[in-house]
N, C-alpha and C positions, 0 to 999 in steps of 0.2 A: 764727404763730411770729415773734417779733421778731428782727431781725438788727441788729448794731451795729458801727460802725466798720470796715466791709468794703466791697469792691467788689460791687455787686449788679446783676443784669441784668433787663431787662424788655423784651418786645417793644413798642417804642414807636411814635412817630408822626412825621409830616413835614408840612410845608406851604410855602409860597406867596408872598406878594406884597410887602409893604413891610417895616416894622420899627420897634421902639423903644418908647418910652413916650409914647403919644398924648396930645394935650391933653385936659383935663377938660371935661366938658359944663358950660357956664356956667350952665345952669338945671336942675340935677338935680331929679328928682321925689323925693318923700318915700318912695315905696314902689313895688314892682312886683308884678304878679300872679304866680301860679305857685309860691307858697311850699310848697304841699302837694306839687306835682310834684317840688320840689327835695329834699324829705326822703327818707330812705332808711334802712331797717333795715340792720344790719351785713351780713346776707345779700344784700341788694339792692345794696349799695354797691360791692362788688368788681366785679361784671360791668358796672356803670355806669361806673366809673373805667376799666376795661379797654376798654370801647367807645369812650370819649372818646379814649384814647391811640391806639387803632387808627384812629380817624377822622383824627387829626393825621397819622399815618403815611401814610394814604391820599392825602394831598395831594401832587401832583407838585412836585418840586424840580428846577430846571434849572441847568446850568452857566452859563446866562446870567443867573441871579439875582445880586443884589448880594452882596458879601462879607458884609455885615451879616446878610443873610438866611441865608446858608449857615452861618456859624459859630453863629448862634443855633439853627439846625436841629440842629447837632451837640450843642449844649447840651441841647436838648429830647429828642434821640433817641439820642445816643451815637455812637461811632466806627463803627458799622455803617451809618450814614446814607449813602444813595447819591444821586447826581445823575443826571439824564437829560441826556446830551449830544445836542442836537437834530440831525436830519439836515442834511446840507449839500446844497444844490440848485445846479444850474448856472443860467445865464441863461434857459434855457428851462423851468425848473421841474422838471427831472429830478433824481432823487436821485443825487448823486455819492458820498455817504457815508451809510450808514444810521445811524439813531439808536442810541445805546448807553448803557449805564449805567457809572458810575465811582464808586468810593468817595470820599466828600466830603473827609475829612481827607487822604487820599492825593493827591487832586487839588490841594488847597491846598499840600501839601508838595512836589509835583512841580515847582513853579515855573510852573504854568499861569497864564495871564492870567485874573484874576477881577476883575470890575468893582468898583472901590472898594478893592481890596486892594493895599497897598504895604508891603513890608518893607524897612527901611532899616538897612544896616550902620552901626554906631557904634563908637567906641573901646572901648565896654564890652560890645558884643555885637550884638543886633538890636533895633530898635524897630519898632512898627507905627504907620503913619500914622493920625492921629486927626482927625476933625472937618471934613474938606473938604466933604463933602456929607452932609446928614442922611439917615439910613437907607440909606446906600450903603456907606461905609467904617466903620471902628471908631468908635463914638460917645464912648468914654471911655478915659482913660489906662489901659492894661494890660487892657482888657476881654477881648479875644480870648484872651490868655494865661491869664487867670484862669478863663475858661469852659472852656478845654481842660484846665486843671488839675483842674477839678471832675469830670472823667471819668478822672483818673489818668494823663494822658499821660506817657510816659517821658521823662526828661531827655535821653536820647540819640536821641530821634526825629529823623530827618534832614529838613531843609528845604533846598530849592534856591532860592537867591536870586541873581539876576544871574549864573547859571552857576556859582556857588560853593556848596559844601556847608557848611551850618551845622547846629546841633542846637537842640532846644527849650531847652536850657540857655543858649544865647546870648540868647534872649528874657528868660529869668529873670534872668541876670546884668545885663542893661541895666535891667530893672525895679528891681532892688535898688540899682544905682548911681545911678539918677535920683531915687529916693524921697527926699523932703525934707519935714520938718515946718515949714519956714519959707517955703515958696514957694507956698502956697495951692493945693496939688495935690489932686486926687481920689485918695485912697489906698484907696478901698473895694475895689478889685480887687488892688492891690499887697499888701494885708494877707493875702489868701488865698494868693498866690504865695509870698511870703517865708515864711509859716508852713509851707507844705508842702515847699518845696525847701531851706530852711535851718533851720527849726525856730523855736520861740517863745522860745528862749534866745539867739538869734543877735545878735551885735554886729558892726558894720561901720562903715567910713568911706565916705560916698557920694562922688560925683564932684565935689561942691562942697567937699569937705574936712570935712564935718560928721560928727562921731562920733555914731552912732545905736545904739540897742538896740531890739529888736523891741517892747518895751513902750512905747517912744516913739511908735511907729506906732499901737499900740492906744489910747494916751491921746489922740493927735491925732484919731482917728476917733470916740472916745466923746465928745469935747468939741465936735465939729462939729454944726451943726443938722441935724435930721432932716427937717423939713418943706421945707427948701430943697434937699435932695439929690435925686439922680436917682430917678425913679419913686417919689416919695413918701417916700424915705429907706429903701426896702426893701433896696437893694443895700448900703447902709451897715450896716444891721442884720445882713444876711447875712454880710458880711465879719467883723464883730465876733464873731458867733456861731461862725463857722468857726475863728477864732483862739482863742476861749475853749475850744472843744472840743478843739483840738489841745493847748492848755496843760494841760487836765485829763487828757487821755490819757496824758501823761507824768508824771502825779502832781503837777502844779503846784498850789500853794495858792491859794485864792480870797481873796487879800488885795490891798491896794493897788489898782492900776488894774484888776486882774481882778475884784475885788469891785465896783468902780464899773461895770465892763462888765456884770456879772451883774445888778445893779440896773437898769441902763439897759435891758437886754433885757426884763426882767420888766415894766418900766413900759410898754413899747410892746406887749407881749403883752396886757396888761390893756386898753390903749386899743383894740387890734384887736377884742377880744372885746366891749367895751362899746359900740363903734360898729358892730358887726355888724348887718346888716339882717335883718329877719324871714324873708326867703327864704333865709338862709344865706350870702349873698354878703357881702363886706366893703365898707366905705365907698368910694365912688368919689372921695372926698376924702382917701383913704388915712388918715393919722393925725391930720388936722386937725380933722375934725368928722364927724358922721353924714351920709351922703348916699347916694342910690341912683339914679344917672342911668339914663335909659332906654336910652341908646346901648349896644349890645352890645359894641362895641370897648372902650369905657371900662370897662365892668363886667368884662370878661375881663382887661383890663390891671390893674386894681386888685386884684381878687380873686386873680388868678393870681400877681402879684408878692408879695402879702402871704402867700398860702398857700405859695408856694415857700420863703419865709423860715421860716414856722412848721413846715413839714415837716422842716426841718433842726434847728430850735431846740427844739421841744417834747419833753417826756419821752415814754417809751413809753405810760404811762397817759394822758397828756393827749391823745395822738393818737387814743385810743379814746373820748374824751369826745364827748357829743352835739353840742356847738357846732362841733367840728372835723369830725365826720362830716357835719354839715349844710353846712359850707363846701366840703368835698370833693365832696359831691353836687351842690351848686349850681354849682360850677365845671365839673364834668363835664357837667351839663345845658346850661350855656351853650355849651360847645364843641359838643355834639351838635346843639343847636338851630341852630347857625350853621355847620354843616360844609360848606354850599354857598356861604357868604358869603366875600367877599374881606376877610379879617381882616388886621390889622397883625401882621407876622411875629414881631417881637421879643417882644411880649406873649404871643402864642400859645405860643411855644416856652418862655418862662419858666413859663407855666402848665403845660405838659406836663412840664417838669423837676420842678415841685413835685409833680404827681400821680405821677410816676415814683418820686420819693423816698418819697412816702407809701405807695405800693403796695409798694415794696421793704421798707420798715420794718414795715408792718403784716402783710403776707401772705407775705413771703419769696419768693425766686426763686433760680434757679441762680446761683452766685457767680463765673462766669467773666468777666462783663462787667457794666457798669451804672454808674449814677451813684455817685461816691464820697461816702460819708456819714460824715464824721468825728464820732463821738459819744463822749462821755466814758464810761468804764467804769461799769457799774451799781454802786451802793453795796451 
């Protein structure tokens, strides 16, 4: 049964080590073995996807992991994600405090020290420090905020910063105030935030005194290059898709920039399909050219990011198409084949997020929790 435009829950997964969009293999092979193993009938696919998600959840996540890892884990597994707080030992190695578990988002909100996490009060609200150490802190402007928004975090969710209480809306207000189409910003995450918390008809004046309408942000993102954007441009496509779906949900017409956005997304859907590998995975060169690198990390990164976008973008009938089933199966197999490996965290959790959305849309789950999937109403 298909579910549309609602909060959906799924018993997901967790993991592990580093983070982000790893470098591409400079010498990709033209093919990989195992294409028969990667195929699956509709009946075989669901348990395979669920097994992959369970394997992600089975990876231990610690309070000592970096902020980047922890908030990507929440993206992949939702607000029920837990962290293990390791035991404290004295100088003789005796346990002073036993290990315990804590809820990941509550740990962040409590003001606890997290490696790489820095929230900065501003005149407009709260900012998140970006880019000091790769795969430690936030990697892109507004990334943490947008990833929490994708699970429907409440605007009044409380955050303690330097002993003072703030709310999630303070992050949202700063995001909107900073957003500019003249300052060469990455707006692939801001587009999600502003669409969800202010709407796609919103107009405002930013902190530079520039008058903006939400459609200006959409135009900016549509006109930016895909191949040069983060993770092969998948985050940019994801943000544009999110905005377009929100616009259609309220009955907005597909004209002007919205028509351009729709054509833009269709173009890259076709590229993803045309460059799909025979084993079901997507190109390790993303949308640039066909490629199938041998490195498992690169393959999970590219297939996971592209699949995450497609799980949001595709229509219900397209999700059931053979090429999409093959991609879901290939991604699940890659995760299962590497469940003992030290994989890059950001890519793994984006892959899990994609499989979670796919599972929720295709098979349905209880509607109390789960990734937010804004889809336009059926015609």
